ZAKOLTI-961157 format. One line per 2 residues: number of its first residue (from 0); their letters; for each residue x, z, y of C-alpha. Coordinates in steps of 0.5 Angstrom, whole numbers. Example, Ala and Ser with C-alpha at 12.3 -4.5 7.8 and 13.67 -1.06 7.14 Angstrom:
<atoms>
0) AS) 25,16,-9 ~ 27,14,-2
</atoms>
This chain:
<atoms>
0) MY) 81,-46,-62 ~ 78,-45,-69
2) YT) 77,-52,-70 ~ 84,-54,-70
4) QP) 86,-49,-75 ~ 86,-51,-83
6) IK) 80,-47,-87 ~ 85,-42,-90
8) RV) 88,-40,-83 ~ 81,-40,-80
10) LK) 79,-35,-86 ~ 86,-30,-85
12) LL) 85,-30,-77 ~ 77,-27,-78
14) NT) 80,-23,-84 ~ 74,-26,-89
16) TE) 74,-30,-95 ~ 70,-35,-99
18) DG) 66,-29,-102 ~ 64,-27,-96
20) LN) 66,-20,-92 ~ 63,-13,-96
22) TK) 58,-8,-93 ~ 62,-4,-90
24) EV) 66,-9,-86 ~ 60,-12,-83
26) TT) 57,-4,-82 ~ 64,-3,-77
28) LL) 63,-10,-74 ~ 56,-9,-72
30) KK) 58,-3,-68 ~ 64,-6,-65
32) LG) 61,-13,-63 ~ 53,-11,-64
34) QN) 47,-15,-66 ~ 47,-23,-66
36) KL) 42,-24,-60 ~ 42,-27,-54
38) PE) 43,-23,-48 ~ 36,-21,-44
40) KK) 35,-20,-37 ~ 28,-17,-36
42) KS) 25,-15,-29 ~ 22,-8,-30
44) NL) 14,-8,-29 ~ 15,-3,-23
46) KL) 21,-8,-20 ~ 17,-14,-21
48) FL) 11,-11,-17 ~ 15,-8,-11
50) SQ) 17,-15,-11 ~ 11,-17,-8
52) FA) 12,-14,-2 ~ 18,-17,0
54) NF) 16,-20,6 ~ 16,-20,13
56) II) 9,-20,14 ~ 7,-15,10
58) YI) 13,-11,13 ~ 9,-12,20
60) LF) 3,-10,16 ~ 7,-3,14
62) FA) 9,-1,21 ~ 0,-2,23
64) LL) -1,2,18 ~ 4,8,19
66) IS) 1,7,26 ~ -6,7,24
68) IA) -5,14,21 ~ -2,17,26
70) IP) -7,16,32 ~ -13,20,29
72) IV) -8,26,27 ~ -5,25,34
74) EH) -13,24,37 ~ -17,29,33
76) GS) -11,34,31 ~ -14,39,25
78) DV) -21,36,27 ~ -20,29,23
80) KV) -24,27,19 ~ -23,21,13
82) AD) -28,16,17 ~ -23,16,22
84) FS) -17,13,18 ~ -22,7,16
86) DA) -17,2,19 ~ -11,5,15
88) FV) -16,4,8 ~ -17,-3,10
90) II) -9,-4,11 ~ -8,-1,4
92) SI) -13,-5,1 ~ -10,-11,4
94) LL) -3,-10,2 ~ -5,-7,-6
96) LN) -10,-13,-7 ~ -4,-18,-5
98) AA) 1,-15,-10 ~ -4,-14,-15
100) LG) -5,-22,-15 ~ 2,-24,-15
102) YF) 3,-18,-21 ~ -1,-21,-25
104) QE) 0,-28,-25 ~ 7,-28,-26
106) KK) 5,-23,-32 ~ 0,-28,-34
108) AE) 6,-33,-33 ~ 11,-28,-38
110) RA) 6,-27,-43 ~ 4,-35,-44
112) IA) 12,-36,-44 ~ 13,-31,-50
114) LL) 7,-35,-54 ~ 12,-42,-53
116) RR) 18,-39,-57 ~ 20,-41,-63
118) FS) 28,-43,-63 ~ 31,-36,-65
120) AQ) 33,-37,-73 ~ 29,-31,-76
122) NA) 33,-31,-83 ~ 41,-33,-85
124) TV) 43,-35,-93 ~ 49,-31,-93
126) IR) 55,-29,-98 ~ 57,-22,-99
128) DG) 61,-18,-103 ~ 62,-24,-107
130) KK) 53,-26,-108 ~ 48,-30,-104
132) QV) 43,-26,-101 ~ 38,-27,-95
134) ID) 39,-23,-89 ~ 36,-23,-82
136) SS) 40,-27,-77 ~ 41,-21,-72
138) SL) 46,-18,-77 ~ 50,-24,-78
140) VP) 58,-22,-76 ~ 65,-26,-75
142) GD) 67,-27,-82 ~ 61,-28,-85
144) IV) 60,-34,-90 ~ 53,-38,-89
146) VL) 50,-42,-93 ~ 46,-48,-90
148) DT) 41,-54,-93 ~ 36,-59,-90
150) GA) 31,-56,-85 ~ 36,-50,-84
152) KI) 37,-47,-76 ~ 44,-45,-75
154) PA) 44,-37,-73 ~ 51,-37,-71
156) DG) 58,-41,-68 ~ 62,-43,-74
158) RI) 67,-47,-77 ~ 65,-51,-83
160) ID) 69,-50,-90 ~ 64,-54,-94
162) SV) 61,-60,-92 ~ 57,-65,-98
164) HL) 54,-71,-93 ~ 52,-65,-88
166) EV) 49,-68,-82 ~ 46,-64,-76
168) NE) 42,-64,-70 ~ 45,-63,-64
170) SS) 41,-66,-58 ~ 39,-59,-56
172) FT) 45,-57,-55 ~ 50,-63,-53
174) GE) 44,-68,-51 ~ 46,-73,-57
176) SN) 40,-76,-60 ~ 44,-78,-66
178) AV) 45,-73,-72 ~ 53,-71,-73
180) KK) 56,-71,-79 ~ 60,-66,-80
182) QT) 67,-65,-84 ~ 72,-60,-86
184) KE) 79,-62,-83 ~ 82,-59,-78
186) LK) 82,-63,-70 ~ 86,-64,-64
188) SS) 85,-59,-59 ~ 84,-64,-54
190) TP) 78,-66,-58 ~ 71,-64,-53
192) LA) 66,-59,-56 ~ 61,-65,-57
194) ER) 65,-69,-62 ~ 68,-62,-66
196) TN) 65,-65,-72 ~ 68,-59,-76
198) MV) 64,-54,-72 ~ 57,-51,-72
200) YS) 52,-48,-66 ~ 48,-43,-66
202) GT) 40,-46,-64 ~ 43,-54,-68
204) TV) 39,-56,-74 ~ 41,-58,-81
206) VA) 38,-66,-81 ~ 41,-68,-88
208) GR) 46,-65,-94 ~ 48,-59,-95
210) GT) 54,-54,-93 ~ 58,-47,-92
212) FV) 61,-45,-86 ~ 65,-38,-83
214) VT) 62,-35,-77 ~ 67,-35,-72
216) AT) 62,-33,-66 ~ 55,-29,-65
218) GK) 50,-27,-60 ~ 53,-28,-53
220) QT) 60,-30,-55 ~ 57,-36,-58
222) EI) 56,-43,-53 ~ 49,-42,-53
224) GK) 50,-35,-51 ~ 55,-37,-46
226) LA) 50,-41,-42 ~ 45,-35,-43
228) TM) 50,-31,-39 ~ 51,-36,-34
230) VQ) 44,-37,-33 ~ 44,-29,-32
232) TT) 48,-28,-27 ~ 46,-35,-23
234) HS) 39,-33,-17 ~ 34,-38,-16
236) PQ) 34,-41,-9 ~ 28,-39,-4
238) TP) 23,-43,-5 ~ 22,-47,2
240) LQ) 15,-44,3 ~ 19,-37,3
242) KR) 24,-40,8 ~ 18,-42,12
244) LA) 14,-36,12 ~ 19,-31,13
246) RL) 22,-35,19 ~ 14,-35,21
248) GR) 13,-27,20 ~ 21,-26,23
250) II) 17,-30,29 ~ 11,-26,30
252) GI) 14,-20,28 ~ 20,-20,34
254) SV) 15,-23,39 ~ 9,-17,37
256) LA) 14,-12,38 ~ 17,-14,45
258) VS) 10,-16,47 ~ 7,-9,45
260) LI) 14,-6,48 ~ 13,-9,54
262) IF) 6,-7,56 ~ 6,-1,53
264) II) 12,1,58 ~ 7,-3,64
266) GI) 1,0,61 ~ 5,8,62
268) TQ) 7,6,69 ~ 0,4,71
270) MV) -2,12,69 ~ -6,10,62
272) PW) -5,15,58 ~ 0,14,52
274) IE) -5,15,46 ~ -10,10,50
276) ML) -3,5,51 ~ -2,7,43
278) LF) -8,4,41 ~ -8,-2,45
280) AT) -1,-3,42 ~ -3,-2,36
282) SL) -9,-7,37 ~ -4,-12,39
284) AV) 0,-12,33 ~ -6,-12,28
286) AA) -9,-18,32 ~ -2,-22,32
288) VP) -1,-21,25 ~ -6,-25,20
290) EG) -7,-20,15 ~ -10,-24,10
292) LP) -5,-29,10 ~ 0,-26,4
294) AV) -7,-25,0 ~ -9,-32,2
296) VT) -3,-36,0 ~ -2,-31,-6
298) IT) -10,-34,-8 ~ -8,-41,-7
300) LA) -3,-41,-11 ~ -6,-38,-17
302) IG) -12,-43,-16 ~ -6,-49,-16
304) VS) -3,-46,-22 ~ -10,-47,-26
306) QL) -9,-54,-23 ~ -3,-55,-25
308) LK) -5,-52,-33 ~ -10,-58,-32
310) RK) -5,-63,-31 ~ -1,-60,-37
312) TL) 4,-56,-33 ~ 5,-48,-34
314) VK) 7,-44,-28 ~ 12,-39,-29
316) RL) 14,-37,-22 ~ 8,-37,-17
318) RS) 12,-38,-11 ~ 15,-45,-13
320) VE) 9,-48,-13 ~ 9,-51,-6
322) TL) 16,-53,-7 ~ 14,-59,-11
324) GS) 11,-62,-5 ~ 18,-62,-2
326) VN) 21,-65,-8 ~ 25,-71,-6
328) VI) 30,-71,-13 ~ 29,-71,-20
330) CT) 34,-70,-25 ~ 33,-71,-31
332) DK) 36,-71,-39 ~ 35,-77,-43
334) TG) 33,-74,-49 ~ 28,-71,-51
336) TV) 25,-72,-43 ~ 26,-80,-42
338) TE) 26,-81,-49 ~ 23,-79,-55
340) NK) 28,-76,-58 ~ 26,-79,-64
342) MH) 30,-86,-67 ~ 25,-92,-68
344) VT) 27,-100,-70 ~ 26,-104,-64
346) DL) 29,-109,-66 ~ 31,-115,-73
348) YI) 35,-120,-74 ~ 32,-125,-80
350) DN) 32,-131,-81 ~ 36,-133,-76
352) SI) 33,-130,-70 ~ 33,-123,-67
354) IP) 26,-121,-66 ~ 22,-114,-63
356) TK) 18,-110,-68 ~ 12,-113,-65
358) KF) 13,-120,-67 ~ 15,-117,-74
360) KR) 11,-120,-80 ~ 12,-116,-86
362) KN) 11,-123,-91 ~ 18,-125,-87
364) AM) 21,-120,-90 ~ 19,-115,-96
366) EL) 26,-115,-99 ~ 29,-111,-92
368) LN) 23,-107,-92 ~ 25,-105,-100
370) VL) 32,-104,-98 ~ 29,-99,-92
372) AS) 24,-95,-97 ~ 29,-95,-103
374) CN) 35,-95,-101 ~ 33,-88,-97
376) NA) 33,-81,-98 ~ 28,-78,-92
378) TL) 22,-76,-92 ~ 16,-76,-87
380) PD) 14,-73,-83 ~ 21,-70,-81
382) IG) 26,-68,-86 ~ 33,-73,-86
384) SP) 37,-76,-81 ~ 34,-80,-75
386) TE) 37,-86,-77 ~ 34,-85,-85
388) LA) 27,-83,-82 ~ 27,-89,-77
390) LF) 28,-93,-83 ~ 24,-90,-87
392) SF) 18,-90,-83 ~ 18,-97,-81
394) AD) 17,-99,-88 ~ 12,-94,-89
396) KH) 8,-97,-83 ~ 9,-104,-86
398) HV) 6,-101,-93 ~ 12,-101,-97
400) KR) 13,-96,-102 ~ 20,-92,-105
402) QS) 22,-95,-112 ~ 24,-91,-117
404) RI) 32,-90,-117 ~ 37,-90,-123
406) DE) 44,-89,-119 ~ 46,-87,-112
408) IP) 53,-87,-108 ~ 52,-83,-103
410) FS) 54,-86,-95 ~ 61,-83,-93
412) SS) 65,-84,-87 ~ 70,-87,-91
414) RK) 65,-93,-95 ~ 60,-93,-89
416) YM) 54,-95,-93 ~ 49,-92,-98
418) QT) 48,-96,-105 ~ 42,-95,-109
420) TH) 41,-97,-117 ~ 34,-100,-119
422) EQ) 31,-102,-126 ~ 25,-107,-126
424) NG) 24,-111,-133 ~ 30,-109,-136
426) KK) 34,-112,-130 ~ 38,-107,-126
428) YS) 39,-109,-118 ~ 42,-105,-113
430) YL) 40,-104,-104 ~ 45,-103,-100
432) KG) 44,-100,-93 ~ 50,-99,-88
434) AP) 56,-101,-83 ~ 55,-109,-82
436) EV) 62,-110,-81 ~ 63,-108,-88
438) LI) 57,-110,-91 ~ 57,-117,-88
440) PK) 65,-119,-91 ~ 62,-117,-98
442) CT) 56,-122,-98 ~ 55,-128,-102
444) SI) 49,-131,-100 ~ 44,-130,-95
446) LI) 37,-130,-95 ~ 32,-135,-90
448) NS) 25,-136,-90 ~ 25,-133,-97
450) KR) 30,-139,-100 ~ 38,-136,-102
452) KK) 43,-140,-98 ~ 51,-139,-99
454) LT) 54,-135,-94 ~ 60,-138,-91
456) TA) 66,-136,-87 ~ 63,-138,-81
458) YK) 56,-136,-82 ~ 59,-129,-83
460) KK) 62,-129,-76 ~ 54,-132,-73
462) LL) 53,-125,-77 ~ 57,-121,-73
464) KA) 56,-124,-66 ~ 49,-123,-68
466) NN) 51,-115,-69 ~ 55,-115,-63
468) SM) 49,-117,-59 ~ 44,-112,-62
470) AN) 49,-106,-60 ~ 51,-109,-54
472) KA) 44,-106,-52 ~ 45,-100,-54
474) LR) 42,-100,-62 ~ 45,-97,-68
476) VI) 46,-103,-72 ~ 45,-103,-80
478) AC) 45,-109,-85 ~ 41,-109,-91
480) VR) 44,-113,-97 ~ 40,-113,-105
482) KT) 46,-114,-110 ~ 45,-117,-117
484) GS) 51,-118,-121 ~ 56,-120,-117
486) DQ) 51,-124,-112 ~ 51,-120,-106
488) VF) 45,-123,-101 ~ 45,-121,-94
490) LG) 37,-119,-92 ~ 38,-118,-85
492) LV) 41,-113,-79 ~ 36,-107,-77
494) GM) 37,-105,-70 ~ 34,-97,-68
496) QD) 34,-94,-61 ~ 30,-87,-58
498) PP) 26,-91,-54 ~ 24,-89,-47
500) RR) 17,-85,-47 ~ 11,-89,-45
502) GV) 9,-88,-38 ~ 16,-87,-36
504) KE) 18,-93,-32 ~ 11,-93,-28
506) AI) 13,-86,-26 ~ 19,-87,-23
508) NL) 16,-92,-19 ~ 11,-88,-17
510) CK) 17,-84,-15 ~ 20,-88,-11
512) QA) 14,-90,-7 ~ 13,-83,-6
514) GI) 21,-82,-3 ~ 23,-79,-9
516) KT) 30,-81,-12 ~ 30,-81,-20
518) YM) 38,-79,-23 ~ 39,-79,-31
520) IT) 43,-74,-33 ~ 46,-74,-41
522) GD) 51,-72,-45 ~ 50,-78,-49
524) NA) 55,-84,-49 ~ 54,-89,-43
526) AT) 52,-95,-47 ~ 46,-92,-49
528) AS) 44,-89,-42 ~ 45,-96,-39
530) AI) 40,-99,-43 ~ 35,-93,-43
532) AS) 36,-93,-35 ~ 35,-100,-34
534) KI) 29,-100,-39 ~ 26,-94,-34
536) GL) 28,-98,-28 ~ 34,-95,-25
538) SK) 40,-98,-24 ~ 45,-100,-30
540) TV) 51,-96,-27 ~ 53,-91,-30
542) LE) 59,-85,-28 ~ 61,-81,-34
544) GQ) 63,-74,-33 ~ 71,-74,-33
546) AI) 70,-79,-27 ~ 66,-73,-24
548) DS) 71,-68,-26 ~ 76,-72,-21
550) QD) 72,-72,-15 ~ 71,-66,-11
552) EK) 64,-64,-7 ~ 65,-69,-1
554) QL) 66,-75,-6 ~ 61,-74,-11
556) IQ) 55,-73,-5 ~ 58,-80,-4
558) TL) 58,-82,-11 ~ 51,-80,-11
560) ES) 48,-84,-6 ~ 50,-91,-10
562) VS) 50,-87,-18 ~ 43,-86,-21
564) VF) 45,-85,-29 ~ 51,-80,-31
566) AR) 54,-80,-39 ~ 58,-76,-43
568) VS) 56,-70,-37 ~ 57,-62,-39
570) PQ) 53,-56,-37 ~ 58,-55,-32
572) HK) 58,-62,-30 ~ 50,-62,-28
574) VK) 51,-56,-24 ~ 56,-59,-20
576) IL) 52,-65,-19 ~ 46,-60,-17
578) NA) 51,-56,-12 ~ 53,-63,-9
580) LQ) 45,-65,-8 ~ 43,-59,-5
582) KS) 48,-59,-1 ~ 46,-65,2
584) GK) 40,-62,4 ~ 36,-65,-3
586) VV) 29,-61,-5 ~ 32,-62,-13
588) AM) 28,-62,-19 ~ 32,-61,-24
590) TG) 28,-63,-33 ~ 31,-62,-39
592) DG) 30,-59,-46 ~ 36,-56,-49
594) VN) 41,-50,-48 ~ 46,-55,-44
596) DA) 40,-56,-39 ~ 39,-48,-38
598) PA) 44,-47,-32 ~ 43,-53,-28
600) IK) 35,-51,-28 ~ 36,-44,-27
602) NA) 40,-47,-20 ~ 35,-52,-18
604) DI) 30,-51,-13 ~ 24,-53,-18
606) GI) 27,-52,-26 ~ 23,-56,-31
608) AM) 23,-55,-38 ~ 19,-58,-44
610) GQ) 14,-54,-47 ~ 14,-57,-54
612) QG) 22,-59,-56 ~ 25,-54,-51
614) TD) 28,-48,-53 ~ 27,-41,-50
616) LC) 33,-41,-46 ~ 31,-48,-42
618) KD) 24,-44,-42 ~ 27,-37,-39
620) SA) 30,-40,-34 ~ 25,-45,-31
622) DF) 20,-45,-26 ~ 15,-50,-30
624) VL) 13,-51,-37 ~ 11,-59,-39
626) TD) 6,-57,-45 ~ 6,-64,-47
628) DH) 14,-66,-45 ~ 12,-72,-41
630) FS) 16,-75,-35 ~ 10,-77,-32
632) TI) 8,-71,-32 ~ 12,-68,-28
634) VS) 10,-73,-22 ~ 2,-71,-23
636) AI) 5,-64,-22 ~ 8,-67,-16
638) YQ) 2,-69,-13 ~ -1,-63,-14
640) GR) 4,-60,-11 ~ 3,-64,-4
642) VI) -4,-63,-4 ~ -3,-55,-5
644) FD) 3,-55,1 ~ -3,-59,6
646) NI) -8,-54,4 ~ -3,-48,5
648) KK) -1,-51,12 ~ -8,-52,14
650) FI) -11,-44,13 ~ -4,-43,16
652) VF) -6,-46,22 ~ -13,-44,22
654) LL) -11,-37,22 ~ -5,-38,27
656) AT) -11,-41,31 ~ -15,-36,31
658) NF) -10,-30,32 ~ -7,-33,38
660) GE) -14,-33,41 ~ -15,-25,39
662) VL) -7,-23,42 ~ -10,-27,48
664) IV) -16,-23,49 ~ -12,-16,48
666) IF) -7,-19,53 ~ -13,-21,59
668) SL) -16,-15,58 ~ -10,-11,60
670) LL) -9,-15,67 ~ -17,-16,68
672) LT) -21,-11,65 ~ -20,-4,67
674) DQ) -26,2,68 ~ -23,8,73
676) GR) -16,7,70 ~ -18,6,63
678) LL) -17,1,59 ~ -23,-3,57
680) LP) -21,-7,50 ~ -26,-12,48
682) LL) -24,-11,40 ~ -23,-5,37
684) PI) -17,-5,32 ~ -22,-4,26
686) HL) -26,-11,29 ~ -19,-15,29
688) LW) -18,-13,22 ~ -24,-14,20
690) IN) -24,-21,24 ~ -18,-22,20
692) LV) -20,-21,13 ~ -27,-23,12
694) TD) -29,-29,17 ~ -22,-31,17
696) GL) -20,-29,10 ~ -26,-32,6
698) PA) -27,-40,10 ~ -19,-40,10
700) LA) -19,-39,3 ~ -24,-44,2
702) LS) -19,-49,5 ~ -14,-48,-1
704) VE) -19,-53,-6 ~ -19,-58,-1
706) KG) -18,-64,-5 ~ -12,-69,-3
708) EG) -12,-73,4 ~ -10,-80,4
710) KV) -5,-83,1 ~ -1,-77,-2
712) MK) 4,-80,-6 ~ 5,-86,-1
714) RG) 9,-82,4 ~ 16,-78,4
716) PN) 16,-71,2 ~ 16,-65,6
718) NP) 21,-64,10 ~ 24,-56,7
720) KD) 28,-56,15 ~ 21,-58,19
722) SI) 17,-52,21 ~ 10,-50,18
724) LK) 7,-51,25 ~ 10,-58,25
726) GS) 5,-62,29 ~ 0,-56,30
728) LF) 2,-53,36 ~ -3,-57,41
730) FI) -9,-54,36 ~ -7,-47,36
732) LA) -6,-46,43 ~ -11,-50,45
734) AG) -16,-47,41 ~ -13,-40,43
736) VL) -15,-40,50 ~ -22,-43,49
738) VA) -23,-38,44 ~ -20,-33,49
740) FS) -25,-35,55 ~ -31,-36,51
742) VL) -30,-28,48 ~ -27,-26,56
744) WL) -33,-29,60 ~ -39,-26,55
746) FS) -36,-19,55 ~ -35,-18,63
748) LY) -42,-21,62 ~ -44,-15,58
750) QP) -40,-10,60 ~ -43,-7,66
752) TS) -49,-6,62 ~ -47,-2,55
754) IE) -39,-3,52 ~ -42,-2,45
756) LA) -46,-8,46 ~ -40,-12,50
758) RT) -36,-11,44 ~ -41,-13,39
760) VA) -43,-19,43 ~ -35,-21,43
762) LT) -34,-20,36 ~ -39,-24,34
764) TI) -37,-29,39 ~ -30,-30,36
766) IL) -33,-29,29 ~ -38,-36,30
768) FE) -33,-39,34 ~ -28,-39,28
770) LF) -34,-40,23 ~ -35,-47,27
772) LV) -28,-48,28 ~ -25,-48,21
774) FS) -28,-54,19 ~ -25,-58,24
776) CR) -19,-55,21 ~ -20,-59,14
778) SK) -18,-65,16 ~ -14,-70,22
780) ES) -21,-74,21 ~ -27,-73,24
782) LF) -32,-68,21 ~ -37,-73,20
784) KV) -33,-78,16 ~ -31,-73,12
786) GI) -37,-70,11 ~ -40,-63,12
788) FS) -42,-61,6 ~ -36,-64,2
790) NK) -33,-58,1 ~ -38,-53,-2
792) WL) -33,-48,-3 ~ -32,-48,5
794) VL) -40,-48,6 ~ -41,-42,1
796) AV) -35,-38,5 ~ -38,-39,12
798) GV) -45,-37,9 ~ -42,-31,5
800) AL) -38,-29,12 ~ -44,-29,16
802) GL) -47,-26,11 ~ -43,-20,11
804) HL) -42,-20,19 ~ -50,-20,20
806) TV) -50,-13,14 ~ -45,-10,18
808) LY) -50,-11,25 ~ -56,-9,22
810) TP) -55,-4,17 ~ -52,3,18
812) LS) -45,0,17 ~ -46,-1,25
814) AI) -44,6,26 ~ -37,6,23
816) FH) -36,-1,27 ~ -38,2,33
818) LV) -43,-4,34 ~ -50,-5,36
820) PL) -56,-9,33 ~ -56,-16,37
822) SL) -63,-19,41 ~ -65,-27,40
824) ND) -63,-27,46 ~ -57,-25,46
826) WV) -56,-30,39 ~ -58,-35,44
828) RI) -53,-34,50 ~ -47,-34,44
830) VP) -48,-40,40 ~ -46,-45,45
832) FA) -40,-41,47 ~ -38,-41,39
834) LV) -39,-48,39 ~ -34,-50,45
836) GL) -28,-51,40 ~ -32,-54,34
838) VF) -34,-60,39 ~ -28,-61,43
840) FE) -23,-62,37 ~ -29,-66,34
842) VK) -29,-70,40 ~ -21,-71,41
844) KI) -21,-74,34 ~ -26,-79,35
846) LS) -22,-81,42 ~ -16,-81,38
848) SK) -19,-86,33 ~ -21,-90,39
850) L) -15,-91,41
</atoms>
């Protein structure tokens, strides 16, 4: 509560004086309180690598790995050879490849974020031992006296003890786009944090004036430090894909274990040797588990990362990529996200009318432009308060230069205007700019169409009415006056605002078409929030933070149905809004750039930080960082997220269809195929691994680069509650049955001749069947409409997969896989059966389109 105490009392409480602490006191406090650094929570490299294995399908692969290690040992005993563990080596390769891909992608994102760091103040000017000195800001302690000048970043929280026109930009902290004028008087205990004008906060920036403050908090005790601690104790929610794959993995895993156990018991009761039944159970597990799925998902998301980077979106967490496709709510900060975080002159009142800047003509208001340029202390591009920078920039744009001055009366909160005095040809005159309600009553005349007219009381009321009209549009309005002797000439009014970014309105409209609702949540005042909302296509109805305090979660959920703009909110309010949205089943993307956004960004399903103006804490909390800070980039990223999800669904359906066929083949072989009490497996475990990794994996990966299908942003978001297999069960079941029939029919024909030839035919049939089938998985449209060669990567993947299989067949590798070369006559028999699936589904598509 230092802001409620007089300066002397504050210094006494902190055991310091205006001459600062001495070296001994600083050393003691550093040992006791630690350095002035924000807490960091880093995941070790080992922990990051091991986290890649946290997947139910991976657990099943570990189970299959153990069995594939145990079987050769049991079968061969001391005669076991390295070659006997070929299945185990393949499974280990899959596990390591998947983990390595995820690990390196997340490390790459960490390095990219490190390059974006530019938030922490490096040095601070302090008074210690009665002397001014520059120190590393990390060694600051409570009681230090810090000296501030224009442009300085504030390194710790503190109570101001001296202020000379000191103004601080706290937009990254409070959401206010206007600079805050600082003073030294104590305040009431009820004063909200954003209005504590006698305090400064770590991470904010001095934009004008100079001052001195005593440090009251450092490190994690600062306001930004408290937010950082809040962020680190929050865990990011699971993505919809993680939930879906976990659910799918559990279903597959439980089904495999249950069916394997039942069949193992049946086999034992039929007097089949237990080692063969164990081999059979392993084959069933390997057949049912899409081994390539984790690796293909990881690679697809990594490809999505590069595609998003082209769209100016840096991905920090790989698994969050597909979640973009499920987003149905965007909660965005106003300042710096929807708006430019830069004041601009938007309207002027001259010659009896309010005109927008695009209709402004320089020749009509030269004297007004002279006031903006000369009664001003800003320096382009960014030295000075946002207001003065906006005014000076407008004058500079119209090629008006600053006049030399001979005197200045600076702006003060009591005077409410600034005055500069100039001299030309021996004549002195002054320019004034400030609050209209103060300057207009002082004026004696007005300039209209370059002619001076007497300013009557009635006319002054008209000017004040024009001021109110501009202020009601949430503009910051100043009056411009020229004073010569006792004559004060009113020159005009200038209205400024932090305007919406270009393209934001169009992006919000596109969100509406895509079934995504946008909420604007800001720390700024209600009038400004309402004005900006009306310009970007949101409802002008605004709810303030105090009203959120009085509502419970159920009431807030109802409020969120009708209100889309919130003002004067705290970080806690943002989290409360977010929790209410998530409780109602929404998938929320939270955007922002300030430290006040970090807790909500961390809690959101998708946290999006601004790369250019965003704070380090905000970036560290986010899943994505926009490199151009444009709201419209979010919509572009959501489009890409939807395409990525669609492609993930395509290859999951493809992999499960082929795996279901493999399961049917293995199960029917137990029921139908025996040789004198011994099992006849059409496919061995190594064959199934070969299918699932190479001939399934490569084409599935090529499906991940399919282009967006149809009107991606004209449909609603993906429902996270829907199964990833919604609408695809018929395809999976039909494809499985067709491939099982084709393989088992040919295997039964060849088996009496040679078991190895029969297995070679069976393996080749299923591989060709799947390489043809993958073309039908590309789209719901007919292959002839989509184009056979429109996905060149798929054509290449199919060619490579076929080439690899031919290499295994016609080289010494065939012995490792227990295969034999096929004759031309064998191929003639195989191809028609392999085409069954493609022909069936393409005919179905054509018939469906005509019905």
